[in-house]
N, C-alpha and C positions, 0 to 999 in steps of 0.2 A: 446509565444515571438509572435511579429509581424511579419506576411508575404508579407507586403506590400513594394513594392521594388519603392523608387523613383529616376528618373533621375534630381537633381539639374544642370542647365545650365546659370551659369555665371560667369562673367568675373574677379570677383572683389576674388580676391586668399584669403585674409582673410577671408573676409566673407563666402566664401565655406567652408572653414576647418572648422571653428565654429560652420556655419547650418549643415555641413553634420555630426560633432561630436556633435551634441544636438538630431539630429535624430537617429543617432548609438545608443546612450546611451538610448533612449527610444523604441530601438528595431523594427524600421526601418532600411531595407539594404537602401544603398545610394549609388549610381555611381554618379561620378559628372563630368561635361563637361564644360572645360572653355574656350573652343572656339567651333566655327560652326561646324568645319568636327570633331571634337571630339565626339559634338552632334546629328550631323545625324550619325556617324559611331555608335553609341551607341543606337539609335532608331533602326537601322537597324538587328542589330546583338542581341541585347537583348528585353527581354519582362518585360516593365515597367507599375505599374498601375495608378504611378502619376508624373506628370512634373512641374517642380517648373521653371520656365521660367524669367530672367532677363529683363525688357523690354526695357533696353539699353544694349541687346547682342552685340557684335562687329561686326563689317565686312556686317552690314545690318543697319546701323543706328539707327535702333529700335529692337525690339524682335518682331514686329509682323508681319515681315517676315517670322519668324519659325514659327509664332504661329499658321499662315494662312496653311504652310506647314506641321506643327503637324495636324490641324484639318483637311484638306483634305486626307492624308495617312494613319493617326490614328486616327479617328473619334470617338473609346472607349476611349482612353486617356484622362482625367481630366490634365486640365492644370493650375495648381496656377501663375499667374504671378506676378512678384513682383518690385517694382518702386522704386526709390531712391526719385522720387518727388512728388510722394502722390498725385499728381492733381485730383479733382474729372472724368475729362473729362479723363484723360488717363483710370481710372478705370472703366468709360464708356464705352470705346471705345476696351475696353479691351475685357469686356464681349458680347459687340456686334461681337467682331471680332472671339469668339469661346471659349475663356478663361472661364473655371467652376468660378473661384475665382479670388480675387485681394487681396494685402498684400504690405505693405507699408515698406520700411527699413527706419530706423533700426527698425529690426524685434521684436516686443515683444514677447520671447518664447513662455509664455503660449499661447497667442493669437494663434499663428503659430498652436501647438500642438492640441488646440481645432479642429482647420479648418481640420486641418491633419487628425485628429480622425473621425469627422463627414465626409469626404470624404472617407475614411477608412471604416466607416460603408456600405458608402452606396454601394463602391465596391461590399462589401462581401455579402449585401442584393441583388445585380443585380448577382452577382454568384449564390448564394442561388436560386432564381426563374429561372435561364439557368438550374441548376443542375434538380429541380424539373421539367423541362421541359423534358429534353434529358430522365430522370426517367420513364415519361410519355410515351413517344415513344415506352418504351419496348425492347430497343436495347440495347445491352452491347460490351463495347470495349472503349479501353484504347489507343490503340496506336494514334499519331498525326492524320494517313490521319481518323480515324475514331470518334475523337473529332470535326476534320473539318468539317465531313460530319455532325455531330450532327448539329454541331452550323446552318449548313446552312438549314437542316429540321426545325429547329426550327424558323427563317426568314421566309422561305415558308408557316409555318403553319399560318401565320400572314392572308394569301389571299386566297378567296374561288376559287381554281384553279388545276386542276390535276399537278402532280410531278410526274416523272419516275426517281427512282436513278438507276442507272446502275454502272458498277465498277467488 
């Protein structure tokens, strides 16, 4: 079973229902957000491995405002931008603004699943490397505080400077 959690943010209710069903049938865990408030709330309260974001998200004129917010506040969350227009400049702009990938509506199911599988593989590899780095530290612990501390140690290990850990 796929343990990848996806936040699907789009205001097209039919698209959301069909896409969520497709993804769930392929083992993904999907939470949908059909408006900006629901999307913001979901990002604050839950963990997601991938976000699928409509480029024409309501109340923002476009999804780039939400993309900027996600990129700033959740820099490790890959964002797959979705567009009904399919213009090349939109795709380039999405990638330049922090999107991981870009896909056009109507979605080709196989194409979407292949892209998500690639993202999933990448996420799993990053997690494995991170777990190996934690194991190399030689410390053990599973509480949220310890997991956070281990992540901070891994980040600090990239620099050649002394670090004091207190607690």
